[in-house]
VEXDREN-426507 format. One record per residue (C-alpha): chain; residue in three letters; x, y, z. Coordinates in steps of 0.5 Angstrom, whole numbers. Each point is the difference from the previous one (the first is absolute). Example, Ala and Ser with C-alpha at 12.3 -4.5 7.8 and 13.67 -1.06 7.14 Angstrom:
chain = A res = ALA x = 25 y = -9 z = 16
chain = A res = SER x = 2 y = 7 z = -2
This chain:
chain = A res = MET x = 0 y = 0 z = 0
chain = A res = ARG x = 6 y = 5 z = 2
chain = A res = ALA x = 3 y = -2 z = -7
chain = A res = ALA x = -6 y = 2 z = -4
chain = A res = LEU x = -1 y = 6 z = 4
chain = A res = ARG x = 7 y = 2 z = -1
chain = A res = ARG x = 0 y = -1 z = -8
chain = A res = THR x = -7 y = 4 z = 0
chain = A res = THR x = 4 y = 6 z = 3
chain = A res = VAL x = 7 y = -1 z = -3
chain = A res = VAL x = -2 y = -1 z = -7
chain = A res = PRO x = -4 y = 6 z = -1
chain = A res = GLN x = 6 y = 4 z = 3
chain = A res = VAL x = 5 y = -3 z = -4
chain = A res = ALA x = -4 y = 1 z = -6
chain = A res = ALA x = -1 y = 8 z = 2
chain = A res = VAL x = 7 y = 1 z = 1
chain = A res = LEU x = 2 y = -3 z = -7
chain = A res = VAL x = -5 y = 5 z = -3
chain = A res = VAL x = 3 y = 6 z = 4
chain = A res = LEU x = 7 y = -2 z = -2
chain = A res = LEU x = -3 y = -1 z = -8
chain = A res = LEU x = -2 y = 7 z = 1
chain = A res = LEU x = 6 y = 3 z = 3
chain = A res = LEU x = 4 y = -3 z = -6
chain = A res = VAL x = -5 y = 3 z = -5
chain = A res = ILE x = 1 y = 7 z = 3
chain = A res = VAL x = 8 y = -1 z = -1
chain = A res = ARG x = -2 y = -1 z = -8
chain = A res = LEU x = -6 y = 5 z = 1
chain = A res = PRO x = -4 y = -2 z = -6
chain = A res = TRP x = -3 y = 6 z = -4
chain = A res = ALA x = -7 y = 0 z = -2
chain = A res = GLY x = -6 y = 5 z = 1
chain = A res = ASP x = 1 y = 6 z = 4
chain = A res = LEU x = 7 y = -1 z = 2
chain = A res = GLY x = 2 y = 6 z = -4
chain = A res = MET x = -5 y = 5 z = 3
chain = A res = HIS x = 2 y = -2 z = 7
chain = A res = ALA x = 8 y = 1 z = -2
chain = A res = ALA x = -2 y = 6 z = -3
chain = A res = THR x = -3 y = 3 z = 6
chain = A res = VAL x = 6 y = -2 z = 4
chain = A res = GLU x = 4 y = 3 z = -5
chain = A res = ARG x = -3 y = 7 z = 0
chain = A res = LEU x = 0 y = 0 z = 8
chain = A res = ARG x = 7 y = -1 z = 0
chain = A res = HIS x = 1 y = 6 z = -4
chain = A res = ASP x = -5 y = 4 z = 4
chain = A res = LEU x = -4 y = -2 z = 6
chain = A res = VAL x = -4 y = 6 z = 1
chain = A res = ASP x = -2 y = 2 z = -7
chain = A res = PRO x = 1 y = -7 z = -5
chain = A res = GLY x = -5 y = 2 z = -5
chain = A res = ASN x = -4 y = -5 z = -4
chain = A res = PRO x = 4 y = -7 z = 0
chain = A res = LEU x = -1 y = -1 z = -8
chain = A res = VAL x = 0 y = 6 z = -4
chain = A res = ASP x = 3 y = 7 z = 1
chain = A res = ALA x = -6 y = 3 z = 4
chain = A res = ASP x = 0 y = 3 z = 7
chain = A res = THR x = -6 y = -4 z = 2
chain = A res = PRO x = -2 y = -4 z = 6
chain = A res = SER x = 0 y = -8 z = 0
chain = A res = PRO x = -3 y = -5 z = 4
chain = A res = TYR x = 6 y = -4 z = -1
chain = A res = TYR x = 4 y = 5 z = 5
chain = A res = SER x = -2 y = -4 z = 6
chain = A res = PRO x = 3 y = -1 z = 7
chain = A res = TRP x = 4 y = -6 z = -2
chain = A res = MET x = 2 y = 3 z = -6
chain = A res = LEU x = 2 y = 6 z = 4
chain = A res = VAL x = 4 y = -5 z = 4
chain = A res = LEU x = 4 y = -3 z = -6
chain = A res = GLY x = 1 y = 6 z = -3
chain = A res = CYS x = 4 y = 3 z = 6
chain = A res = VAL x = 4 y = -7 z = 0
chain = A res = ALA x = 2 y = 1 z = -7
chain = A res = ARG x = 2 y = 7 z = 2
chain = A res = VAL x = 4 y = -1 z = 6
chain = A res = THR x = 3 y = -7 z = -3
chain = A res = GLY x = 1 y = 2 z = -7
chain = A res = PHE x = -2 y = -7 z = -2
chain = A res = SER x = -3 y = -1 z = -7
chain = A res = VAL x = -8 y = 0 z = 0
chain = A res = PHE x = 0 y = -8 z = -1
chain = A res = VAL x = 4 y = -1 z = 6
chain = A res = VAL x = -5 y = 4 z = 4
chain = A res = LEU x = -6 y = -3 z = -2
chain = A res = ARG x = 3 y = -7 z = 1
chain = A res = VAL x = 1 y = 3 z = 8
chain = A res = GLY x = -7 y = 2 z = 0
chain = A res = ALA x = -2 y = -7 z = -3
chain = A res = VAL x = 4 y = -3 z = 6
chain = A res = VAL x = -4 y = 4 z = 5
chain = A res = GLY x = -7 y = -1 z = -3
chain = A res = LEU x = 1 y = -7 z = 0
chain = A res = GLY x = 2 y = 0 z = 7
chain = A res = LEU x = -6 y = 4 z = 2
chain = A res = LEU x = -4 y = -5 z = -4
chain = A res = VAL x = 2 y = -6 z = 3
chain = A res = SER x = 0 y = 3 z = 7
chain = A res = GLY x = -7 y = 3 z = -1
chain = A res = VAL x = -3 y = -7 z = -2
chain = A res = TRP x = 3 y = -3 z = 6
chain = A res = ARG x = -2 y = 5 z = 5
chain = A res = TYR x = -7 y = 0 z = -4
chain = A res = VAL x = -1 y = -7 z = 0
chain = A res = ARG x = 2 y = -1 z = 7
chain = A res = THR x = -6 y = 4 z = 2
chain = A res = LEU x = -4 y = -5 z = -3
chain = A res = SER x = 3 y = -6 z = 2
chain = A res = THR x = 5 y = -3 z = 5
chain = A res = HIS x = 2 y = -6 z = -4
chain = A res = ARG x = 8 y = 1 z = -2
chain = A res = ALA x = -1 y = -2 z = -7
chain = A res = ALA x = -6 y = 5 z = -2
chain = A res = PRO x = 5 y = 6 z = -2
chain = A res = ALA x = 4 y = -4 z = -4
chain = A res = LEU x = -6 y = -4 z = -3
chain = A res = ALA x = -3 y = 7 z = -1
chain = A res = VAL x = 6 y = 2 z = -4
chain = A res = LEU x = -1 y = -6 z = -5
chain = A res = CYS x = -7 y = 2 z = -1
chain = A res = LEU x = 1 y = 7 z = -1
chain = A res = VAL x = 5 y = -2 z = -6
chain = A res = PHE x = -2 y = -6 z = -3
chain = A res = LEU x = -8 y = -1 z = 2
chain = A res = TRP x = -2 y = 4 z = -7
chain = A res = GLY x = -2 y = -4 z = -6
chain = A res = THR x = 3 y = -3 z = -6
chain = A res = SER x = 0 y = 7 z = -5
chain = A res = LEU x = 6 y = 3 z = 2
chain = A res = PHE x = -1 y = 7 z = 2
chain = A res = ALA x = 4 y = 6 z = 2
chain = A res = TRP x = -2 y = 7 z = 3
chain = A res = SER x = 3 y = 5 z = 5
chain = A res = GLY x = -4 y = -1 z = 7
chain = A res = PHE x = -1 y = -8 z = -2
chain = A res = LEU x = 4 y = -5 z = 4
chain = A res = GLY x = 1 y = -6 z = -4
chain = A res = LEU x = 7 y = -2 z = -1
chain = A res = ASN x = 1 y = 2 z = -7
chain = A res = SER x = -3 y = 7 z = 1
chain = A res = LEU x = 4 y = 1 z = 7
chain = A res = ALA x = 6 y = -2 z = -4
chain = A res = LEU x = -1 y = 6 z = -5
chain = A res = THR x = -3 y = 5 z = 5
chain = A res = VAL x = 4 y = -1 z = 6
chain = A res = SER x = 4 y = 6 z = 0
chain = A res = TYR x = -7 y = 4 z = -1
chain = A res = PRO x = -3 y = 4 z = 5
chain = A res = SER x = -6 y = -4 z = 0
chain = A res = VAL x = 4 y = -6 z = 3
chain = A res = PHE x = 2 y = 5 z = 5
chain = A res = ALA x = -7 y = 2 z = 1
chain = A res = LEU x = -3 y = -7 z = 1
chain = A res = GLY x = 6 y = -1 z = 5
chain = A res = LEU x = -2 y = 6 z = 4
chain = A res = ALA x = -8 y = -2 z = -1
chain = A res = PHE x = 1 y = -7 z = 3
chain = A res = HIS x = 4 y = 3 z = 6
chain = A res = PHE x = -6 y = 5 z = 1
chain = A res = TRP x = -5 y = -5 z = 0
chain = A res = ALA x = 4 y = -4 z = 5
chain = A res = ARG x = 1 y = 6 z = 5
chain = A res = LEU x = -7 y = 2 z = -1
chain = A res = ALA x = -3 y = -7 z = 2
chain = A res = GLY x = 4 y = 0 z = 6
chain = A res = ALA x = -3 y = 7 z = 2
chain = A res = VAL x = -7 y = -2 z = -1
chain = A res = ARG x = 1 y = -7 z = 3
chain = A res = SER x = 3 y = 4 z = 6
chain = A res = ALA x = -6 y = 4 z = 0
chain = A res = SER x = -5 y = -6 z = -1
chain = A res = GLY x = 3 y = -4 z = 6
chain = A res = ALA x = 1 y = 2 z = 7
chain = A res = GLY x = 6 y = 4 z = -1
chain = A res = ALA x = 0 y = 8 z = -1
chain = A res = VAL x = -1 y = 3 z = -6
chain = A res = ALA x = 6 y = 2 z = -4
chain = A res = ASP x = 3 y = 7 z = 2
chain = A res = TRP x = -1 y = 5 z = -5
chain = A res = GLY x = 7 y = 0 z = -3
chain = A res = THR x = -1 y = -7 z = -3
chain = A res = TRP x = -6 y = 2 z = -3
chain = A res = LEU x = 3 y = 7 z = -3
chain = A res = GLY x = 6 y = -4 z = -2
chain = A res = LEU x = -5 y = -5 z = -4
chain = A res = GLY x = -3 y = 6 z = -3
chain = A res = VAL x = 7 y = 3 z = -3
chain = A res = LEU x = 2 y = -7 z = -2
chain = A res = TRP x = -7 y = -1 z = -4
chain = A res = ALA x = 2 y = 7 z = -3
chain = A res = VAL x = 7 y = -2 z = -2
chain = A res = ILE x = -3 y = -7 z = -3
chain = A res = LEU x = -5 y = 5 z = -5
chain = A res = LEU x = 6 y = 4 z = -2
chain = A res = CYS x = 4 y = -5 z = -2
chain = A res = HIS x = -4 y = -4 z = -4
chain = A res = GLN x = -8 y = 2 z = 0
chain = A res = PHE x = -3 y = -6 z = -3
chain = A res = SER x = 4 y = -4 z = 6
chain = A res = GLY x = -2 y = 5 z = 5
chain = A res = VAL x = -8 y = -2 z = -2
chain = A res = VAL x = 2 y = -7 z = 1
chain = A res = ALA x = 3 y = 2 z = 7
chain = A res = SER x = -6 y = 4 z = 1
chain = A res = LEU x = -5 y = -5 z = -1
chain = A res = GLY x = 4 y = -5 z = 4
chain = A res = GLY x = 0 y = 5 z = 6
chain = A res = LEU x = -7 y = 1 z = -1
chain = A res = ALA x = -2 y = -7 z = 1
chain = A res = THR x = 5 y = -1 z = 6
chain = A res = VAL x = -4 y = 5 z = 4
chain = A res = VAL x = -7 y = -2 z = -2
chain = A res = ALA x = 2 y = -7 z = 1
chain = A res = ALA x = 2 y = 2 z = 7
chain = A res = ARG x = -7 y = 3 z = 2
chain = A res = VAL x = 4 y = 6 z = 4
chain = A res = GLY x = -3 y = 5 z = 5
chain = A res = ARG x = -1 y = 7 z = 0
chain = A res = GLY x = 7 y = 1 z = 2
chain = A res = VAL x = 3 y = -3 z = -5
chain = A res = TRP x = -4 y = 3 z = -6
chain = A res = LEU x = 2 y = 7 z = 4
chain = A res = ARG x = 8 y = -2 z = -1
chain = A res = LEU x = -1 y = -3 z = -7
chain = A res = GLY x = -3 y = 7 z = -2
chain = A res = GLY x = 6 y = 4 z = 3
chain = A res = GLY x = 4 y = -5 z = -4
chain = A res = LEU x = -4 y = 1 z = -6
chain = A res = VAL x = 1 y = 8 z = 1
chain = A res = VAL x = 7 y = 0 z = 0
chain = A res = GLY x = 1 y = -5 z = -6
chain = A res = VAL x = -4 y = 5 z = -4
chain = A res = VAL x = 4 y = 6 z = 3
chain = A res = VAL x = 6 y = -4 z = -3
chain = A res = LEU x = -3 y = -1 z = -7
chain = A res = TRP x = -2 y = 7 z = 0
chain = A res = GLY x = 7 y = 3 z = 2
chain = A res = TRP x = 4 y = -5 z = -5
chain = A res = PRO x = 4 y = 6 z = -4
chain = A res = TYR x = 2 y = -4 z = -6
chain = A res = TYR x = -7 y = -1 z = -3
chain = A res = ASP x = -8 y = 1 z = 2
chain = A res = PHE x = -2 y = -7 z = 2
chain = A res = PHE x = -8 y = 2 z = 0
chain = A res = ALA x = 1 y = 2 z = -7
chain = A res = LEU x = 1 y = -7 z = -2
chain = A res = PHE x = -7 y = -1 z = 1
chain = A res = GLY x = -2 y = 3 z = -7
chain = A res = ALA x = 5 y = -4 z = -4
chain = A res = GLY x = -4 y = -6 z = -1
chain = A res = GLY x = -2 y = 1 z = -7
chain = A res = ASP x = 7 y = 0 z = -2
chain = A res = LEU x = 2 y = -7 z = 3
chain = A res = GLU x = -6 y = -4 z = -2
chain = A res = PRO x = 2 y = -2 z = -7
chain = A res = VAL x = 7 y = -2 z = 4
chain = A res = HIS x = -3 y = -4 z = 5
chain = A res = ARG x = -6 y = -4 z = -4
chain = A res = GLY x = 5 y = -6 z = -1
chain = A res = LEU x = -1 y = -1 z = 7
chain = A res = TYR x = -7 y = -3 z = -1
chain = A res = ARG x = 2 y = -5 z = -5
chain = A res = ASP x = 1 y = -7 z = 1
chain = A res = LEU x = -1 y = 0 z = 7
chain = A res = VAL x = -2 y = -8 z = 0
chain = A res = GLY x = 7 y = -1 z = -3
chain = A res = ARG x = 4 y = 4 z = 5
chain = A res = TYR x = -3 y = -1 z = 6
chain = A res = TRP x = -4 y = -7 z = 0
chain = A res = LEU x = 5 y = -3 z = 6
chain = A res = VAL x = -2 y = 6 z = 4
chain = A res = LEU x = -7 y = -4 z = 1
chain = A res = LEU x = 3 y = -4 z = 5
chain = A res = GLY x = 1 y = 6 z = 4
chain = A res = VAL x = -7 y = 2 z = -1
chain = A res = ALA x = -2 y = -7 z = 3
chain = A res = ALA x = 4 y = 1 z = 6
chain = A res = LEU x = -4 y = 7 z = 1
chain = A res = GLY x = -6 y = -3 z = -1
chain = A res = VAL x = 2 y = -5 z = 6
chain = A res = ARG x = 2 y = 6 z = 4
chain = A res = TRP x = -7 y = 4 z = -1
chain = A res = TRP x = -3 y = -6 z = 2
chain = A res = ARG x = 3 y = 0 z = 7
chain = A res = ASP x = 0 y = 8 z = 0
chain = A res = ARG x = -4 y = 5 z = -4
chain = A res = TRP x = 5 y = 5 z = 2
chain = A res = ASP x = 6 y = -3 z = -2
chain = A res = PRO x = 5 y = 5 z = -2
chain = A res = LEU x = 3 y = -3 z = -6
chain = A res = VAL x = -7 y = -2 z = -3
chain = A res = LEU x = -2 y = 8 z = 1
chain = A res = PHE x = 6 y = 2 z = -3
chain = A res = PHE x = -1 y = -5 z = -6
chain = A res = VAL x = -8 y = 3 z = -1
chain = A res = LEU x = 3 y = 7 z = 0
chain = A res = GLY x = 5 y = -2 z = -5
chain = A res = VAL x = -6 y = -3 z = -4
chain = A res = VAL x = -4 y = 5 z = 0
chain = A res = VAL x = 5 y = 6 z = -2
chain = A res = VAL x = 2 y = -5 z = -6
chain = A res = GLY x = -7 y = -2 z = -2
chain = A res = VAL x = -2 y = 7 z = 0
chain = A res = GLY x = 6 y = 2 z = -4
chain = A res = TRP x = -2 y = -5 z = -5
chain = A res = VAL x = -7 y = 2 z = -1
chain = A res = SER x = 1 y = 7 z = 0
chain = A res = GLY x = 6 y = 0 z = -5
chain = A res = HIS x = 4 y = 3 z = 5
chain = A res = TYR x = 6 y = -5 z = -1
chain = A res = SER x = 5 y = 3 z = 4
chain = A res = TRP x = -4 y = -3 z = 6
chain = A res = GLY x = 3 y = -6 z = -2
chain = A res = ARG x = 6 y = 2 z = 3
chain = A res = ALA x = -4 y = -2 z = 7
chain = A res = LEU x = 1 y = -8 z = -3
chain = A res = PRO x = 5 y = -1 z = 6
chain = A res = ALA x = -5 y = 1 z = 5
chain = A res = VAL x = -4 y = -6 z = -3
chain = A res = LEU x = 6 y = -4 z = -1
chain = A res = ILE x = 4 y = 1 z = 7
chain = A res = PRO x = -5 y = -2 z = 5
chain = A res = ALA x = -2 y = -6 z = -4
chain = A res = GLN x = 7 y = -2 z = -1
chain = A res = VAL x = 2 y = 1 z = 8
chain = A res = ALA x = -7 y = -3 z = 1
chain = A res = ALA x = 3 y = -6 z = -4
chain = A res = ALA x = 6 y = -1 z = 4
chain = A res = VAL x = -3 y = 1 z = 7
chain = A res = GLY x = -6 y = -4 z = -1
chain = A res = VAL x = 5 y = -6 z = -2
chain = A res = VAL x = 4 y = 1 z = 7
chain = A res = GLU x = -6 y = 1 z = 4
chain = A res = GLY x = -5 y = -4 z = -3
chain = A res = ARG x = -3 y = -6 z = 4
chain = A res = ARG x = 4 y = -6 z = 0
chain = A res = VAL x = -5 y = -4 z = -5
chain = A res = TRP x = 1 y = 5 z = -5
chain = A res = ARG x = 7 y = 2 z = 1
chain = A res = GLY x = 3 y = -5 z = -4
chain = A res = VAL x = -5 y = 1 z = -6
chain = A res = GLY x = 1 y = 7 z = 0
chain = A res = ALA x = 8 y = 0 z = 0
chain = A res = GLY x = 0 y = -5 z = -6
chain = A res = ALA x = -5 y = 4 z = -4
chain = A res = LEU x = 4 y = 7 z = 2
chain = A res = ALA x = 7 y = -4 z = -1
chain = A res = GLY x = -3 y = -2 z = -7
chain = A res = ALA x = -2 y = 7 z = -2
chain = A res = LEU x = 6 y = 3 z = 2
chain = A res = ALA x = 4 y = -5 z = -4
chain = A res = VAL x = -4 y = 2 z = -6
chain = A res = GLY x = 1 y = 8 z = 1
chain = A res = ALA x = 7 y = -1 z = 1
chain = A res = TRP x = 1 y = -4 z = -6
chain = A res = THR x = -4 y = 6 z = -4
chain = A res = GLN x = 5 y = 5 z = 3
chain = A res = VAL x = 6 y = -5 z = -1
chain = A res = GLY x = 3 y = 5 z = -6
chain = A res = THR x = 2 y = 5 z = 6
chain = A res = VAL x = 6 y = -4 z = 1
chain = A res = GLY x = 2 y = 2 z = -7
chain = A res = TYR x = 2 y = 7 z = 4
chain = A res = VAL x = 5 y = -3 z = 4
chain = A res = VAL x = 2 y = -6 z = -4
chain = A res = PRO x = 3 y = 1 z = -8
chain = A res = ARG x = -6 y = -3 z = -4
chain = A res = GLY x = 5 y = -4 z = -4
chain = A res = VAL x = 1 y = -5 z = 6
chain = A res = LEU x = -7 y = 0 z = 2
chain = A res = PRO x = -4 y = -7 z = -2
chain = A res = GLY x = -4 y = 1 z = -6
chain = A res = VAL x = -7 y = 0 z = 3
chain = A res = VAL x = 2 y = 5 z = 5
chain = A res = ALA x = 4 y = 5 z = -5
chain = A res = GLU x = -7 y = 0 z = -4
chain = A res = LYS x = -3 y = 3 z = 6
chain = A res = TYR x = 5 y = 6 z = 0
chain = A res = ARG x = -1 y = 7 z = -2
chain = A res = ALA x = 6 y = 4 z = -2
chain = A res = PRO x = 0 y = 7 z = 3
chain = A res = TRP x = 1 y = 6 z = -3
chain = A res = VAL x = 7 y = 2 z = -3
chain = A res = GLY x = 0 y = 7 z = 2
chain = A res = TYR x = 3 y = 6 z = -3
chain = A res = HIS x = 7 y = 1 z = 3
chain = A res = TRP x = 3 y = -1 z = -7
chain = A res = VAL x = -2 y = 8 z = -1
chain = A res = THR x = 3 y = 2 z = 6
chain = A res = PRO x = 7 y = 2 z = -2
chain = A res = TRP x = -3 y = 5 z = -4
chain = A res = VAL x = -7 y = 2 z = 3
chain = A res = LYS x = 1 y = 4 z = 6
chain = A res = TYR x = -4 y = 2 z = 6
chain = A res = GLY x = -5 y = 5 z = -2
chain = A res = ASP x = 0 y = -1 z = -7
chain = A res = VAL x = -6 y = -1 z = -4
chain = A res = VAL x = -1 y = -6 z = -4
chain = A res = MET x = -6 y = -1 z = -5
chain = A res = ALA x = -2 y = -7 z = 0
chain = A res = ARG x = -7 y = -4 z = 0
chain = A res = THR x = -3 y = -3 z = 6
chain = A res = PHE x = 4 y = -6 z = 1
chain = A res = PRO x = 7 y = 3 z = 1
chain = A res = ALA x = -3 y = 6 z = 3
chain = A res = ARG x = -2 y = -5 z = 6
chain = A res = GLN x = 7 y = -1 z = 1
chain = A res = ILE x = 5 y = 5 z = -3
chain = A res = PRO x = -2 y = 5 z = 6
chain = A res = ALA x = 3 y = -5 z = 5
chain = A res = TYR x = 7 y = 2 z = -3
chain = A res = GLY x = -1 y = 8 z = 2
chain = A res = ALA x = -3 y = 2 z = -7
chain = A res = TYR x = -7 y = 3 z = -1
chain = A res = THR x = -5 y = -3 z = -6
chain = A res = VAL x = -4 y = 5 z = -4
chain = A res = ALA x = -7 y = -4 z = 3
chain = A res = PRO x = 0 y = -4 z = 6
chain = A res = GLY x = 0 y = -8 z = -1
chain = A res = TYR x = -6 y = 0 z = 5
chain = A res = PRO x = -6 y = 4 z = 2
chain = A res = ASP x = 1 y = 6 z = 4
chain = A res = PHE x = -5 y = 3 z = 3
chain = A res = PHE x = 4 y = 7 z = 2
chain = A res = LEU x = 3 y = 1 z = -7
chain = A res = PRO x = -5 y = 5 z = -3
chain = A res = ASP x = 2 y = 0 z = -7
chain = A res = GLU x = 1 y = -8 z = 0
chain = A res = GLY x = -5 y = -1 z = -6
chain = A res = ARG x = 4 y = 6 z = -4
chain = A res = ARG x = 7 y = -4 z = 1
chain = A res = GLU x = -3 y = -7 z = -2
chain = A res = ALA x = -3 y = 3 z = -6
chain = A res = ALA x = 7 y = 4 z = -2
chain = A res = VAL x = 3 y = -7 z = 1
chain = A res = ARG x = -5 y = -4 z = -5
chain = A res = ARG x = 1 y = 6 z = -5
chain = A res = TYR x = 7 y = 0 z = 0
chain = A res = PHE x = 1 y = -8 z = -1
chain = A res = ALA x = -6 y = 0 z = -5
chain = A res = GLU x = 1 y = -1 z = -7
chain = A res = GLY x = -1 y = 6 z = -5
chain = A res = THR x = 2 y = 5 z = 6
chain = A res = SER x = 4 y = 6 z = -3
chain = A res = GLY x = 7 y = 1 z = 2
chain = A res = GLY x = -2 y = 7 z = 2
chain = A res = VAL x = -5 y = -2 z = 5
chain = A res = ARG x = 5 y = -5 z = 3
chain = A res = ARG x = 5 y = 5 z = 1
chain = A res = GLY x = -6 y = 5 z = 3
chain = A res = ILE x = -1 y = -6 z = 5
chain = A res = VAL x = 7 y = -1 z = 1
chain = A res = GLU x = 1 y = 7 z = 2
chain = A res = ALA x = -6 y = 1 z = 4
chain = A res = TYR x = 2 y = -6 z = 5
chain = A res = ARG x = 7 y = 1 z = -1
chain = A res = VAL x = 2 y = -7 z = -2
chain = A res = ARG x = 7 y = -2 z = -1
chain = A res = TRP x = -1 y = -7 z = -2
chain = A res = VAL x = -4 y = -5 z = -3
chain = A res = VAL x = -1 y = -7 z = 1
chain = A res = ASP x = -4 y = -4 z = -5
chain = A res = ARG x = 0 y = -7 z = -3
chain = A res = GLY x = 0 y = -3 z = -7
chain = A res = ALA x = 3 y = 3 z = -6
chain = A res = VAL x = 5 y = 6 z = 1
chain = A res = ARG x = -4 y = 6 z = 0
chain = A res = ARG x = 3 y = 5 z = -6
chain = A res = ASP x = -3 y = 6 z = 3
chain = A res = ALA x = 4 y = 7 z = -1
chain = A res = GLY x = 3 y = 2 z = 7
chain = A res = LEU x = 1 y = -7 z = 3
chain = A res = ARG x = 7 y = -4 z = 0
chain = A res = VAL x = 0 y = -7 z = 2
chain = A res = VAL x = 4 y = -1 z = 6
chain = A res = THR x = 0 y = -7 z = 2
chain = A res = TRP x = -5 y = -7 z = -1
chain = A res = GLY x = -3 y = -3 z = 6
chain = A res = PRO x = -3 y = -7 z = 1
chain = A res = GLY x = -6 y = -2 z = -4
chain = A res = GLY x = 2 y = 5 z = -6
chain = A res = GLN x = -1 y = 6 z = 4
chain = A res = VAL x = 4 y = 6 z = -2
chain = A res = LEU x = 2 y = 6 z = 4
chain = A res = TYR x = 0 y = 7 z = -4
chain = A res = GLU x = 3 y = 6 z = 2
chain = A res = VAL x = -4 y = 7 z = -2
chain = A res = VAL x = 5 y = 4 z = -4
chain = A res = ARG x = -2 y = 7 z = 1
């Protein structure tokens, strides 16, 4: 019996350690995909000017929601140490991963005293997804986490787990025989809540839903609600006083974000069907306690995501982690805390589901091991990361403006240059539409040389990056060639 109990504890712990070790090795490689260029550019601007960094992507003096407290810390690190922006992002990734793992451990310990529960929860969070590969910032699947571990979303989610754990402890003391937590605890929780929202707004929504579920489930008295209100007031003051951007102005940005996020509602079954095991575990928890915090958390997430789907506010799909996290944690806790007669069946089902999820995401190993040494069936699942634009840096210097299409515009600012139009939607950039139109006009066939020269002069363009046949435009000189047939041109005035 003791040997079986020891295996139940040790096996998940060893597996979780191996997952964390894999992610640490991934950080060494730091595979490039998605928004990495945006975050690198943000750190680069703060390195050069902590007070007024301007727009991170284009040469414009506008605020940006990417200037968060965490990015400010990393900008200070870059400024003081002189490390390259990618070294600084690696440091940030290690801190974010540490916060996430320790936060999961603390939060799960508020739900279960079983020693295997935190490690099993880590495994469920990274593997209990589906059989369609999916990656998006703020989503904790292994493949997604490997590509976004240096993003503010991972740091914010790590803080969110710590926030839920501390909040659960505070409301639990109030619900029991102990005294209500002091005002300092609640005001500190308010500040932490605001920092999470400032660092990654979507993860902040998830943190808010989890916090609301924790408080409602505890059915606290008037004294706690009064202190909670005080914490909320402090949090709102922090949000209002943040000097780098107007947080509350983001509520008007939904229209620009909906097309980008529509894909979150595609292939829901393929991406998440393994989570149904966790939904079943939530059903058991609901049967035992109608006020269970994980159940309430799940329900709140379903409501937000469902309303987003019905109303066409697809950006609300970023609240999907509020659906997934409680189900994944419930699956882990249910196996170790369930009745003995069901424990073996549940453990077997969960082990099978985790194996399927791990196999689906096994290509993540390719970010650490060269693809050539991977077995063929594993190599087929590997997705090569982006190459980057370091090849332009011998010529393109900090602050230079580069004319480029959308895809390179998502990467070039990471090296200090600006682009004419941002590679991502920018709510605070008033002439974003005009800039995008200028880029389309510049690269359109049939655009006259005079119009192109006018665009170049209007946006002070020094370089052009394009793919395909060499451009013969007057005023351009070929400087060098890059991967995939790309060409760097210098604008000759």
